[in-house]
DODOFI-338615 format. One record per residue: residue number from 1; residue in one letter; x negated, y, z of N, C-alpha, C in turn. Coordinates in pm, 1 decimal, padded with zeros to 6 digits. Example, Ala and Ser with C-alpha at 12.3 -4.5 7.8 and 13.67 -1.06 7.14 Angstrom:
// residues 2
<torro n="1" res="A" n_east="-01319.0" n_north="-00569.0" n_up="00780.0" ca_east="-01230.0" ca_north="-00450.0" ca_up="00780.0" c_east="-01320.0" c_north="-00330.0" c_up="00780.0"/>
<torro n="2" res="S" n_east="-01285.0" n_north="-00225.0" n_up="00708.0" ca_east="-01367.0" ca_north="-00106.0" ca_up="00714.0" c_east="-01290.0" c_north="00003.0" c_up="00787.0"/>
//
This chain:
// residues 138
<torro n="1" res="M" n_east="-00081.4" n_north="-00109.2" n_up="-00003.3" ca_east="00004.7" ca_north="-00019.8" ca_up="00028.1" c_east="-00082.5" c_north="00118.2" c_up="-00011.9"/>
<torro n="2" res="K" n_east="-00063.0" n_north="00220.3" n_up="-00114.2" ca_east="-00152.4" ca_north="00360.5" ca_up="-00092.1" c_east="-00013.9" c_north="00464.1" c_up="-00127.0"/>
<torro n="3" res="G" n_east="-00080.3" n_north="00571.2" n_up="-00107.9" ca_east="-00013.5" ca_north="00679.4" ca_up="-00050.1" c_east="-00068.3" c_north="00772.0" c_up="-00176.0"/>
<torro n="4" res="L" n_east="00024.3" n_north="00864.7" n_up="-00196.8" ca_east="00015.3" ca_north="00975.4" ca_up="-00298.2" c_east="-00114.4" c_north="01049.2" c_up="-00287.0"/>
<torro n="5" res="T" n_east="-00180.0" n_north="01049.3" n_up="-00416.1" ca_east="-00291.1" ca_north="01159.8" ca_up="-00458.4" c_east="-00298.1" c_north="01243.8" c_up="-00487.4"/>
<torro n="6" res="I" n_east="-00363.9" n_north="01355.7" n_up="-00442.3" ca_east="-00324.0" ca_north="01490.1" ca_up="-00466.4" c_east="-00271.3" c_north="01536.0" c_up="-00603.4"/>
<torro n="7" res="S" n_east="-00320.7" n_north="01498.8" n_up="-00740.2" ca_east="-00228.2" ca_north="01478.3" ca_up="-00861.2" c_east="-00109.8" c_north="01435.8" c_up="-00855.0"/>
<torro n="8" res="Q" n_east="-00084.5" n_north="01396.3" n_up="-00785.5" ca_east="00057.2" ca_north="01328.2" ca_up="-00743.3" c_east="00161.3" c_north="01418.3" c_up="-00657.3"/>
<torro n="9" res="L" n_east="00093.1" n_north="01481.8" n_up="-00552.2" ca_east="00146.4" ca_north="01581.2" ca_up="-00470.9" c_east="00206.3" c_north="01725.8" c_up="-00561.0"/>
<torro n="10" res="N" n_east="00322.4" n_north="01771.1" n_up="-00520.5" ca_east="00323.3" ca_north="01940.5" ca_up="-00530.1" c_east="00412.0" c_north="02013.5" c_up="-00411.4"/>
<torro n="11" res="V" n_east="00378.9" n_north="02138.6" n_up="-00429.3" ca_east="00369.4" ca_north="02261.0" ca_up="-00333.4" c_east="00510.7" c_north="02214.1" c_up="-00330.9"/>
<torro n="12" res="G" n_east="00610.0" n_north="02199.2" n_up="-00216.0" ca_east="00757.9" ca_north="02197.4" ca_up="-00191.3" c_east="00793.5" c_north="02057.8" c_up="-00194.1"/>
<torro n="13" res="D" n_east="00673.6" n_north="01952.8" n_up="-00196.1" ca_east="00710.0" ca_north="01828.4" ca_up="-00145.9" c_east="00746.8" c_north="01772.4" c_up="-00019.8"/>
<torro n="14" res="K" n_east="00860.5" n_north="01725.9" n_up="00017.7" ca_east="00898.0" ca_north="01676.3" ca_up="00180.0" c_east="00915.7" c_north="01545.7" c_up="00190.6"/>
<torro n="15" res="A" n_east="00874.3" n_north="01515.7" n_up="00329.5" ca_east="00928.7" ca_north="01388.2" ca_up="00373.6" c_east="00953.2" c_north="01417.7" c_up="00538.9"/>
<torro n="16" res="S" n_east="01036.6" n_north="01319.5" n_up="00607.5" ca_east="01072.7" ca_north="01334.3" ca_up="00723.3" c_east="01044.4" c_north="01205.6" c_up="00811.8"/>
<torro n="17" res="F" n_east="01092.9" n_north="01223.9" n_up="00972.7" ca_east="01070.9" ca_north="01061.6" ca_up="01023.9" c_east="01142.4" c_north="01106.7" c_up="01144.6"/>
<torro n="18" res="E" n_east="01228.2" n_north="00999.2" n_up="01151.3" ca_east="01330.5" ca_north="01029.1" ca_up="01297.7" c_east="01318.2" c_north="00928.6" c_up="01417.0"/>
<torro n="19" res="K" n_east="01320.9" n_north="00994.1" n_up="01526.0" ca_east="01357.5" ca_north="00867.2" ca_up="01674.2" c_east="01383.9" c_north="00940.7" c_up="01752.9"/>
<torro n="20" res="T" n_east="01498.6" n_north="00840.7" n_up="01828.4" ca_east="01499.1" ca_north="00884.8" ca_up="01993.9" c_east="01431.9" c_north="00829.8" c_up="02076.4"/>
<torro n="21" res="I" n_east="01371.6" n_north="00934.9" n_up="02158.7" ca_east="01250.0" ca_north="00905.0" ca_up="02262.8" c_east="01314.3" c_north="00843.5" c_up="02366.3"/>
<torro n="22" res="S" n_east="01285.3" n_north="00756.9" n_up="02385.3" ca_east="01312.4" ca_north="00664.1" ca_up="02548.2" c_east="01248.5" c_north="00652.2" c_up="02644.0"/>
<torro n="23" res="E" n_east="01291.5" n_north="00646.3" n_up="02796.9" ca_east="01239.5" ca_north="00630.3" ca_up="02880.3" c_east="01085.5" c_north="00541.8" c_up="02845.5"/>
<torro n="24" res="S" n_east="01107.0" n_north="00466.4" n_up="02776.7" ca_east="00986.0" ca_north="00346.8" ca_up="02768.3" c_east="00894.3" c_north="00378.9" c_up="02688.2"/>
<torro n="25" res="D" n_east="00934.8" n_north="00468.7" n_up="02564.1" ca_east="00804.7" ca_north="00537.4" ca_up="02504.5" c_east="00786.9" c_north="00645.9" c_up="02596.7"/>
<torro n="26" res="V" n_east="00805.3" n_north="00718.9" n_up="02660.6" ca_east="00713.6" ca_north="00816.1" ca_up="02743.6" c_east="00635.7" c_north="00735.8" c_up="02823.8"/>
<torro n="27" res="Y" n_east="00689.0" n_north="00641.4" n_up="02931.9" ca_east="00596.7" ca_north="00536.1" ca_up="03000.4" c_east="00451.5" c_north="00491.2" c_up="02922.9"/>
<torro n="28" res="L" n_east="00500.5" n_north="00432.3" n_up="02809.2" ca_east="00414.8" ca_north="00354.8" ca_up="02737.9" c_east="00320.7" c_north="00474.9" c_up="02685.6"/>
<torro n="29" res="Y" n_east="00342.6" n_north="00593.7" n_up="02624.4" ca_east="00246.7" ca_north="00681.6" ca_up="02626.1" c_east="00173.0" c_north="00719.5" c_up="02719.7"/>
<torro n="30" res="A" n_east="00201.1" n_north="00716.7" n_up="02824.5" ca_east="00171.5" ca_north="00778.9" ca_up="02958.2" c_east="00069.4" c_north="00694.3" c_up="02967.8"/>
<torro n="31" res="G" n_east="00085.4" n_north="00523.0" n_up="02957.3" ca_east="00009.5" ca_north="00451.4" ca_up="03030.0" c_east="-00142.3" c_north="00437.8" c_up="02897.7"/>
<torro n="32" res="I" n_east="-00104.0" n_north="00476.4" n_up="02775.9" ca_east="-00200.8" ca_north="00433.3" ca_up="02686.6" c_east="-00296.3" c_north="00548.9" c_up="02693.7"/>
<torro n="33" res="T" n_east="-00201.1" n_north="00692.0" n_up="02738.9" ca_east="-00311.1" ca_north="00795.3" ca_up="02703.8" c_east="-00377.0" c_north="00800.2" c_up="02841.5"/>
<torro n="34" res="G" n_east="-00314.4" n_north="00791.1" n_up="02953.8" ca_east="-00371.6" ca_north="00836.9" ca_up="03079.7" c_east="-00314.3" c_north="00957.0" c_up="03159.6"/>
<torro n="35" res="D" n_east="-00228.4" n_north="01008.0" n_up="03084.4" ca_east="-00153.5" ca_north="01164.6" ca_up="03076.4" c_east="-00037.3" c_north="01136.9" c_up="03186.2"/>
<torro n="36" res="Q" n_east="-00054.3" n_north="01120.3" n_up="03314.0" ca_east="00049.7" ca_north="01090.7" ca_up="03418.0" c_east="00101.3" c_north="01205.4" c_up="03468.5"/>
<torro n="37" res="N" n_east="00129.3" n_north="01300.5" n_up="03401.2" ca_east="00172.5" ca_north="01444.0" ca_up="03479.6" c_east="00296.9" c_north="01375.8" c_up="03540.0"/>
<torro n="38" res="P" n_east="00321.8" n_north="01426.6" n_up="03657.0" ca_east="00472.1" ca_north="01465.8" ca_up="03698.9" c_east="00566.7" c_north="01475.1" c_up="03607.8"/>
<torro n="39" res="A" n_east="00543.8" n_north="01576.2" n_up="03505.9" ca_east="00668.0" ca_north="01613.0" ca_up="03442.5" c_east="00693.4" c_north="01526.1" c_up="03347.3"/>
<torro n="40" res="H" n_east="00634.6" n_north="01425.4" n_up="03318.2" ca_east="00685.7" ca_north="01337.4" ca_up="03207.3" c_east="00725.6" c_north="01214.1" c_up="03303.9"/>
<torro n="41" res="I" n_east="00678.2" n_north="01172.6" n_up="03400.4" ca_east="00695.0" ca_north="01031.9" ca_up="03484.4" c_east="00757.3" c_north="01037.0" c_up="03637.0"/>
<torro n="42" res="N" n_east="00764.0" n_north="01160.6" n_up="03687.2" ca_east="00836.4" ca_north="01167.0" ca_up="03827.3" c_east="00942.3" c_north="01253.7" c_up="03839.8"/>
<torro n="43" res="Q" n_east="01065.3" n_north="01200.4" n_up="03821.2" ca_east="01183.2" ca_north="01262.9" ca_up="03826.8" c_east="01219.3" c_north="01355.1" c_up="03909.0"/>
<torro n="44" res="V" n_east="01142.7" n_north="01290.5" n_up="04080.7" ca_east="01195.0" ca_north="01420.1" ca_up="04177.2" c_east="01095.2" c_north="01538.2" c_up="04165.3"/>
<torro n="45" res="E" n_east="01002.4" n_north="01521.5" n_up="04149.0" ca_east="00886.3" ca_north="01583.4" ca_up="04104.2" c_east="00919.8" c_north="01700.8" c_up="03976.5"/>
<torro n="46" res="A" n_east="00990.0" n_north="01627.2" n_up="03887.6" ca_east="00998.6" ca_north="01724.1" ca_up="03766.9" c_east="01124.0" c_north="01772.5" c_up="03748.3"/>
<torro n="47" res="E" n_east="01205.5" n_north="01783.4" n_up="03862.4" ca_east="01314.9" ca_north="01855.5" ca_up="03874.1" c_east="01277.2" c_north="01956.7" c_up="03919.6"/>
<torro n="48" res="K" n_east="01211.5" n_north="01990.5" n_up="04011.7" ca_east="01116.6" ca_north="02111.9" ca_up="04098.2" c_east="01065.8" c_north="02198.7" c_up="03981.7"/>
<torro n="49" res="S" n_east="01072.2" n_north="02127.5" n_up="03848.1" ca_east="00969.0" ca_north="02258.7" ca_up="03743.4" c_east="01094.6" c_north="02348.1" c_up="03700.7"/>
<torro n="50" res="M" n_east="01024.2" n_north="02408.1" n_up="03594.1" ca_east="01079.4" ca_north="02471.6" ca_up="03505.1" c_east="01179.9" c_north="02421.5" c_up="03407.0"/>
<torro n="51" res="F" n_east="01147.0" n_north="02291.3" n_up="03378.3" ca_east="01259.8" ca_north="02209.0" ca_up="03314.7" c_east="01362.1" c_north="02154.7" c_up="03366.5"/>
<torro n="52" res="K" n_east="01370.4" n_north="02116.5" n_up="03491.2" ca_east="01464.8" ca_north="02076.2" ca_up="03572.1" c_east="01489.9" c_north="01923.4" c_up="03575.8"/>
<torro n="53" res="G" n_east="01425.1" n_north="01878.8" n_up="03497.1" ca_east="01410.5" ca_north="01723.5" ca_up="03519.6" c_east="01245.5" c_north="01679.0" c_up="03426.8"/>
<torro n="54" res="R" n_east="01224.6" n_north="01546.7" n_up="03363.0" ca_east="01149.9" ca_north="01481.2" ca_up="03262.9" c_east="01158.5" c_north="01516.1" c_up="03175.6"/>
<torro n="55" res="I" n_east="01050.7" n_north="01549.4" n_up="03108.2" ca_east="01033.8" ca_north="01582.8" ca_up="02956.8" c_east="00911.1" c_north="01457.8" c_up="02866.1"/>
<torro n="56" res="A" n_east="00951.8" n_north="01429.1" n_up="02769.1" ca_east="00844.7" ca_north="01428.0" ca_up="02686.5" c_east="00693.8" c_north="01453.5" c_up="02672.9"/>
<torro n="57" res="H" n_east="00569.5" n_north="01404.7" n_up="02624.6" ca_east="00464.1" ca_north="01453.5" ca_up="02614.4" c_east="00497.7" c_north="01498.1" c_up="02460.7"/>
<torro n="58" res="G" n_east="00450.0" n_north="01639.6" n_up="02478.9" ca_east="00417.5" ca_north="01722.5" ca_up="02355.5" c_east="00337.4" c_north="01632.9" c_up="02254.4"/>
<torro n="59" res="M" n_east="00236.1" n_north="01565.6" n_up="02284.5" ca_east="00179.6" ca_north="01503.6" ca_up="02178.0" c_east="00251.2" c_north="01366.1" c_up="02159.0"/>
<torro n="60" res="L" n_east="00340.8" n_north="01329.8" n_up="02220.3" ca_east="00425.6" ca_north="01211.0" ca_up="02164.5" c_east="00502.8" c_north="01267.4" c_up="02037.9"/>
<torro n="61" res="T" n_east="00519.5" n_north="01360.7" n_up="02055.4" ca_east="00641.2" ca_north="01445.0" ca_up="01960.4" c_east="00535.4" c_north="01461.0" c_up="01860.1"/>
<torro n="62" res="A" n_east="00443.9" n_north="01532.4" n_up="01872.2" ca_east="00348.7" ca_north="01520.7" ca_up="01760.5" c_east="00302.9" c_north="01410.2" c_up="01690.1"/>
<torro n="63" res="G" n_east="00305.1" n_north="01324.6" n_up="01717.9" ca_east="00270.8" ca_north="01184.8" ca_up="01687.7" c_east="00343.5" c_north="01138.4" c_up="01574.5"/>
<torro n="64" res="Y" n_east="00451.8" n_north="01197.3" n_up="01586.9" ca_east="00556.8" ca_north="01143.7" ca_up="01497.1" c_east="00565.1" c_north="01223.6" c_up="01359.4"/>
<torro n="65" res="I" n_east="00466.2" n_north="01308.0" n_up="01348.9" ca_east="00432.6" ca_north="01432.1" ca_up="01229.4" c_east="00333.3" c_north="01328.2" c_up="01164.9"/>
<torro n="66" res="S" n_east="00246.1" n_north="01292.6" n_up="01307.2" ca_east="00150.2" ca_north="01171.0" ca_up="01194.5" c_east="00211.3" c_north="01035.9" c_up="01135.3"/>
<torro n="67" res="A" n_east="00315.3" n_north="01028.6" n_up="01209.0" ca_east="00350.3" ca_north="00897.9" ca_up="01141.8" c_east="00416.2" c_north="00932.3" c_up="00967.2"/>
<torro n="68" res="V" n_east="00479.0" n_north="01061.1" n_up="00988.1" ca_east="00537.3" ca_north="01076.6" ca_up="00808.9" c_east="00390.7" c_north="01105.8" c_up="00756.5"/>
<torro n="69" res="L" n_east="00285.5" n_north="01171.4" n_up="00804.7" ca_east="00155.8" ca_north="01168.5" ca_up="00666.8" c_east="00106.0" c_north="01045.9" c_up="00682.0"/>
<torro n="70" res="G" n_east="00044.7" n_north="00963.4" n_up="00720.0" ca_east="00036.8" ca_north="00851.0" ca_up="00717.0" c_east="00118.6" c_north="00724.6" c_up="00660.1"/>
<torro n="71" res="M" n_east="00262.0" n_north="00781.8" n_up="00685.5" ca_east="00330.1" ca_north="00625.0" ca_up="00619.3" c_east="00424.8" c_north="00719.6" c_up="00484.9"/>
<torro n="72" res="Q" n_east="00433.5" n_north="00811.2" n_up="00454.5" ca_east="00523.6" ca_north="00859.0" ca_up="00345.1" c_east="00444.8" c_north="00966.4" c_up="00287.2"/>
<torro n="73" res="L" n_east="00418.4" n_north="01081.4" n_up="00377.8" ca_east="00382.7" ca_north="01179.9" ca_up="00283.9" c_east="00227.3" c_north="01281.0" c_up="00302.7"/>
<torro n="74" res="P" n_east="00141.4" n_north="01243.4" n_up="00300.2" ca_east="00111.7" ca_north="01158.9" ca_up="00158.0" c_east="00109.9" c_north="01048.7" c_up="00151.7"/>
<torro n="75" res="G" n_east="00087.8" n_north="00940.3" n_up="00285.4" ca_east="00096.1" ca_north="00806.4" ca_up="00317.6" c_east="-00010.3" c_north="00749.7" c_up="00320.1"/>
<torro n="76" res="P" n_east="-00007.5" n_north="00628.1" n_up="00305.9" ca_east="-00130.3" ca_north="00538.4" ca_up="00369.3" c_east="-00260.9" c_north="00563.7" c_up="00278.5"/>
<torro n="77" res="G" n_east="-00344.0" n_north="00563.3" n_up="00342.1" ca_east="-00498.9" ca_north="00599.6" ca_up="00335.5" c_east="-00534.8" c_north="00789.2" c_up="00303.8"/>
<torro n="78" res="T" n_east="-00434.9" n_north="00812.3" n_up="00417.5" ca_east="-00430.5" ca_north="00966.0" ca_up="00428.4" c_east="-00536.3" c_north="00989.8" c_up="00525.6"/>
<torro n="79" res="I" n_east="-00624.0" n_north="01114.3" n_up="00540.1" ca_east="-00718.4" ca_north="01115.8" ca_up="00626.4" c_east="-00637.0" c_north="01258.5" c_up="00715.4"/>
<torro n="80" res="Y" n_east="-00646.1" n_north="01258.5" n_up="00822.8" ca_east="-00569.7" ca_north="01349.8" ca_up="00893.1" c_east="-00710.6" c_north="01473.2" c_up="00919.6"/>
<torro n="81" res="L" n_east="-00753.0" n_north="01581.9" n_up="00892.9" ca_east="-00840.3" ca_north="01671.2" ca_up="00935.8" c_east="-00823.0" c_north="01784.7" c_up="01060.9"/>
<torro n="82" res="G" n_east="-00694.4" n_north="01804.5" n_up="01029.5" ca_east="-00663.0" ca_north="01929.8" ca_up="01157.0" c_east="-00515.8" c_north="01939.6" c_up="01156.9"/>
<torro n="83" res="Q" n_east="-00509.6" n_north="02011.2" n_up="01293.0" ca_east="-00345.6" ca_north="02019.6" ca_up="01322.6" c_east="-00353.5" c_north="02122.7" c_up="01412.9"/>
<torro n="84" res="E" n_east="-00269.7" n_north="02259.9" n_up="01386.2" ca_east="-00213.9" ca_north="02377.2" ca_up="01463.2" c_east="-00089.3" c_north="02305.4" c_up="01488.8"/>
<torro n="85" res="L" n_east="-00096.6" n_north="02322.1" n_up="01650.8" ca_east="00082.7" ca_north="02338.2" ca_up="01688.8" c_east="00094.8" c_north="02408.3" c_up="01809.0"/>
<torro n="86" res="K" n_east="00238.2" n_north="02420.2" n_up="01804.7" ca_east="00295.9" ca_north="02524.6" ca_up="01872.0" c_east="00423.9" c_north="02462.6" c_up="01953.6"/>
<torro n="87" res="F" n_east="00394.5" n_north="02440.6" n_up="02085.3" ca_east="00544.6" ca_north="02355.0" ca_up="02151.3" c_east="00621.7" c_north="02446.8" c_up="02175.6"/>
<torro n="88" res="T" n_east="00762.3" n_north="02479.3" n_up="02104.7" ca_east="00873.9" ca_north="02547.9" ca_up="02153.9" c_east="00956.4" c_north="02545.9" c_up="02247.9"/>
<torro n="89" res="A" n_east="00960.6" n_north="02424.8" n_up="02272.0" ca_east="01145.3" ca_north="02390.3" ca_up="02344.0" c_east="01056.0" c_north="02211.4" c_up="02401.5"/>
<torro n="90" res="P" n_east="01111.9" n_north="02177.0" n_up="02491.5" ca_east="01103.3" ca_north="02058.5" ca_up="02571.1" c_east="01192.3" c_north="01967.1" c_up="02529.9"/>
<torro n="91" res="V" n_east="01125.7" n_north="01826.4" n_up="02483.1" ca_east="01155.5" ca_north="01731.6" ca_up="02440.6" c_east="01207.4" c_north="01643.2" c_up="02583.0"/>
<torro n="92" res="R" n_east="01350.0" n_north="01607.2" n_up="02545.8" ca_east="01430.5" ca_north="01526.9" ca_up="02689.4" c_east="01415.2" c_north="01389.1" c_up="02605.5"/>
<torro n="93" res="F" n_east="01445.4" n_north="01279.0" n_up="02787.2" ca_east="01467.9" ca_north="01154.3" ca_up="02737.5" c_east="01574.1" c_north="01106.7" c_up="02687.7"/>
<torro n="94" res="G" n_east="01614.3" n_north="01008.4" n_up="02561.9" ca_east="01723.5" ca_north="01114.5" ca_up="02494.9" c_east="01733.1" c_north="01126.7" c_up="02365.9"/>
<torro n="95" res="D" n_east="01614.2" n_north="01238.2" n_up="02360.2" ca_east="01656.1" ca_north="01330.2" ca_up="02233.8" c_east="01633.6" c_north="01238.5" c_up="02102.2"/>
<torro n="96" res="T" n_east="01681.6" n_north="01318.9" n_up="01997.6" ca_east="01648.2" ca_north="01279.7" ca_up="01869.7" c_east="01522.4" c_north="01355.9" c_up="01805.6"/>
<torro n="97" res="V" n_east="01427.2" n_north="01346.2" n_up="01794.7" ca_east="01343.3" ca_north="01397.1" ca_up="01717.1" c_east="01303.9" c_north="01395.6" c_up="01557.9"/>
<torro n="98" res="K" n_east="01355.5" n_north="01486.3" n_up="01477.2" ca_east="01308.1" ca_north="01493.0" ca_up="01366.2" c_east="01182.0" c_north="01527.4" c_up="01275.0"/>
<torro n="99" res="A" n_east="01081.5" n_north="01467.3" n_up="01231.3" ca_east="00922.6" ca_north="01541.3" ca_up="01220.4" c_east="00922.9" c_north="01544.0" c_up="01100.8"/>
<torro n="100" res="E" n_east="00909.3" n_north="01659.2" n_up="01015.5" ca_east="00910.5" ca_north="01722.3" ca_up="00888.2" c_east="00802.8" c_north="01738.3" c_up="00833.1"/>
<torro n="101" res="V" n_east="00764.6" n_north="01765.6" n_up="00747.8" ca_east="00642.7" ca_north="01797.3" ca_up="00633.0" c_east="00688.3" c_north="01861.1" c_up="00522.1"/>
<torro n="102" res="E" n_east="00620.0" n_north="01925.5" n_up="00470.3" ca_east="00623.3" ca_north="02018.4" ca_up="00350.4" c_east="00479.0" c_north="02075.1" c_up="00293.3"/>
<torro n="103" res="V" n_east="00449.7" n_north="01998.6" n_up="00173.7" ca_east="00336.4" ca_north="02086.9" ca_up="00101.4" c_east="00358.9" c_north="02207.7" c_up="00085.8"/>
<torro n="104" res="I" n_east="00230.4" n_north="02270.0" n_up="00150.8" ca_east="00255.4" ca_north="02424.7" ca_up="00130.9" c_east="00105.0" c_north="02450.6" c_up="00019.2"/>
<torro n="105" res="E" n_east="00028.0" n_north="02427.6" n_up="00031.7" ca_east="-00085.2" ca_north="02444.8" ca_up="-00025.9" c_east="-00161.4" c_north="02318.5" c_up="-00080.5"/>
<torro n="106" res="K" n_east="-00243.2" n_north="02337.2" n_up="-00190.0" ca_east="-00279.6" ca_north="02206.8" ca_up="-00261.3" c_east="-00480.7" c_north="02288.3" c_up="-00279.8"/>
<torro n="107" res="K" n_east="-00579.9" n_north="02212.5" n_up="-00252.2" ca_east="-00695.3" ca_north="02234.1" ca_up="-00283.6" c_east="-00710.0" c_north="02120.0" c_up="-00377.2"/>
<torro n="108" res="Q" n_east="-00726.2" n_north="02113.2" n_up="-00493.0" ca_east="-00770.9" ca_north="01996.9" ca_up="-00583.2" c_east="-00869.5" c_north="01958.1" c_up="-00598.1"/>
<torro n="109" res="E" n_east="-00990.7" n_north="02085.2" n_up="-00592.7" ca_east="-01156.6" ca_north="02041.4" ca_up="-00612.9" c_east="-01185.0" c_north="01992.4" c_up="-00505.2"/>
<torro n="110" res="K" n_east="-01108.8" n_north="01968.3" n_up="-00382.2" ca_east="-01171.2" ca_north="01951.0" ca_up="-00232.3" c_east="-01081.3" c_north="01835.4" c_up="-00197.2"/>
<torro n="111" res="N" n_east="-00976.7" n_north="01788.0" n_up="-00244.3" ca_east="-00875.8" ca_north="01653.1" ca_up="-00215.6" c_east="-00849.5" c_north="01736.0" c_up="-00116.3"/>
<torro n="112" res="I" n_east="-00775.2" n_north="01825.2" n_up="-00068.8" ca_east="-00709.7" ca_north="01871.3" ca_up="00080.2" c_east="-00570.2" c_north="01940.3" c_up="00034.0"/>
<torro n="113" res="I" n_east="-00505.8" n_north="01902.6" n_up="00136.9" ca_east="-00329.7" ca_north="01960.5" ca_up="00111.0" c_east="-00322.2" c_north="02026.0" c_up="00261.8"/>
<torro n="114" res="K" n_east="-00249.2" n_north="02142.9" n_up="00258.5" ca_east="-00192.1" ca_north="02179.2" ca_up="00367.2" c_east="-00058.0" c_north="02146.4" c_up="00345.6"/>
<torro n="115" res="L" n_east="00017.6" n_north="02123.9" n_up="00500.7" ca_east="00151.5" ca_north="02122.3" ca_up="00506.7" c_east="00223.4" c_north="02166.3" c_up="00628.0"/>
<torro n="116" res="N" n_east="00311.5" n_north="02254.6" n_up="00607.2" ca_east="00388.6" ca_north="02274.3" ca_up="00720.4" c_east="00472.2" c_north="02164.5" c_up="00797.9"/>
<torro n="117" res="T" n_east="00461.2" n_north="02179.9" n_up="00886.6" ca_east="00514.9" ca_north="02069.3" ca_up="01039.5" c_east="00600.7" c_north="02118.4" c_up="01124.2"/>
<torro n="118" res="I" n_east="00713.7" n_north="02048.8" n_up="01110.2" ca_east="00794.9" ca_north="02110.1" ca_up="01204.3" c_east="00878.6" c_north="01971.8" c_up="01273.4"/>
<torro n="119" res="C" n_east="00889.9" n_north="01981.1" n_up="01416.2" ca_east="00999.3" ca_north="01898.4" ca_up="01476.1" c_east="01116.5" c_north="01955.4" c_up="01527.7"/>
<torro n="120" res="T" n_east="01264.7" n_north="01922.0" n_up="01505.3" ca_east="01372.0" ca_north="01932.8" ca_up="01571.6" c_east="01420.8" c_north="01862.4" c_up="01656.2"/>
<torro n="121" res="N" n_east="01537.2" n_north="01890.3" n_up="01740.0" ca_east="01603.8" ca_north="01796.9" ca_up="01849.4" c_east="01748.9" c_north="01766.7" c_up="01776.5"/>
<torro n="122" res="Q" n_east="01830.5" n_north="01689.0" n_up="01824.5" ca_east="01913.4" ca_north="01655.7" ca_up="01751.1" c_east="02046.7" c_north="01772.5" c_up="01725.5"/>
<torro n="123" res="E" n_east="02001.0" n_north="01886.1" n_up="01793.4" ca_east="02097.8" ca_north="01968.0" ca_up="01790.4" c_east="02020.9" c_north="02121.2" c_up="01672.9"/>
<torro n="124" res="G" n_east="01927.7" n_north="02053.0" n_up="01612.2" ca_east="01866.4" ca_north="02131.9" ca_up="01528.7" c_east="01748.6" c_north="02249.4" c_up="01571.3"/>
<torro n="125" res="T" n_east="01725.4" n_north="02261.9" n_up="01724.5" ca_east="01645.6" ca_north="02319.1" ca_up="01790.2" c_east="01501.2" c_north="02278.0" c_up="01761.0"/>
<torro n="126" res="I" n_east="01422.6" n_north="02418.0" n_up="01713.0" ca_east="01253.1" ca_north="02344.2" ca_up="01703.8" c_east="01200.4" c_north="02321.6" c_up="01814.9"/>
<torro n="127" res="V" n_east="01129.1" n_north="02230.0" n_up="01819.1" ca_east="01050.5" ca_north="02174.7" ca_up="01966.5" c_east="00925.6" c_north="02185.3" c_up="01946.6"/>
<torro n="128" res="L" n_east="00865.7" n_north="02189.8" n_up="01808.2" ca_east="00734.3" ca_north="02190.3" ca_up="01774.3" c_east="00724.9" c_north="02273.7" c_up="01632.0"/>
<torro n="129" res="K" n_east="00649.5" n_north="02322.9" n_up="01598.9" ca_east="00593.3" ca_north="02389.4" ca_up="01448.4" c_east="00421.8" c_north="02413.2" c_up="01418.7"/>
<torro n="130" res="G" n_east="00389.6" n_north="02391.2" n_up="01313.3" ca_east="00254.7" ca_north="02442.4" ca_up="01295.8" c_east="00217.3" c_north="02381.5" c_up="01157.0"/>
<torro n="131" res="I" n_east="00085.8" n_north="02372.2" n_up="01115.7" ca_east="00014.3" ca_north="02346.4" ca_up="00985.8" c_east="-00070.5" c_north="02237.7" c_up="01005.2"/>
<torro n="132" res="A" n_east="-00060.3" n_north="02141.6" n_up="00921.4" ca_east="-00137.6" ca_north="02027.8" ca_up="00902.1" c_east="-00263.4" c_north="02047.1" c_up="00787.0"/>
<torro n="133" res="T" n_east="-00369.3" n_north="02015.0" n_up="00808.5" ca_east="-00458.4" ca_north="01978.4" ca_up="00696.7" c_east="-00461.3" c_north="01842.8" c_up="00656.3"/>
<torro n="134" res="V" n_east="-00477.2" n_north="01776.0" n_up="00560.4" ca_east="-00504.2" ca_north="01632.4" ca_up="00530.1" c_east="-00610.3" c_north="01606.9" c_up="00403.2"/>
<torro n="135" res="M" n_east="-00665.8" n_north="01496.7" n_up="00408.1" ca_east="-00722.1" ca_north="01466.8" ca_up="00232.3" c_east="-00641.0" c_north="01302.6" c_up="00235.2"/>
<torro n="136" res="P" n_east="-00552.0" n_north="01344.9" n_up="00088.4" ca_east="-00503.1" ca_north="01237.0" ca_up="00059.3" c_east="-00548.8" c_north="01127.7" c_up="-00002.9"/>
<torro n="137" res="P" n_east="-00523.8" n_north="01004.3" n_up="-00021.4" ca_east="-00587.8" ca_north="00882.0" ca_up="-00045.3" c_east="-00628.6" c_north="00941.5" c_up="-00204.4"/>
<torro n="138" res="K" n_east="-00762.0" n_north="00894.4" n_up="-00276.2" ca_east="-00805.4" ca_north="00892.6" ca_up="-00417.9" c_east="-00746.7" c_north="00773.0" c_up="-00472.5"/>
//
């Protein structure tokens, strides 16, 4: 399986991935990364926070962008070079997050593309936005 090459990509191309965040997702991410911040895994402590309850890790949400880039657009063989991120709203357990990417720039001679990246919840609220820089497969 191979993703799209730079010559097959066009500015404006889009793809997305959607997933509902479960308690298991958050606990597995906490265990894998070692980020066991009470905001994510301790309901009593999280209720004292500005969010008034547990929230998913921001980087877990950002990982869904990686899923789109690595599996759809450009797809398998893509090399992730960088990602600018801004977390704009919390993601709560049970939220359905939609990660969307759109090609906004092509540097054919360097085999590099830039993509607008955005994640929204089931209400359409933007929870994350940024710009990804990747090398599509050759």
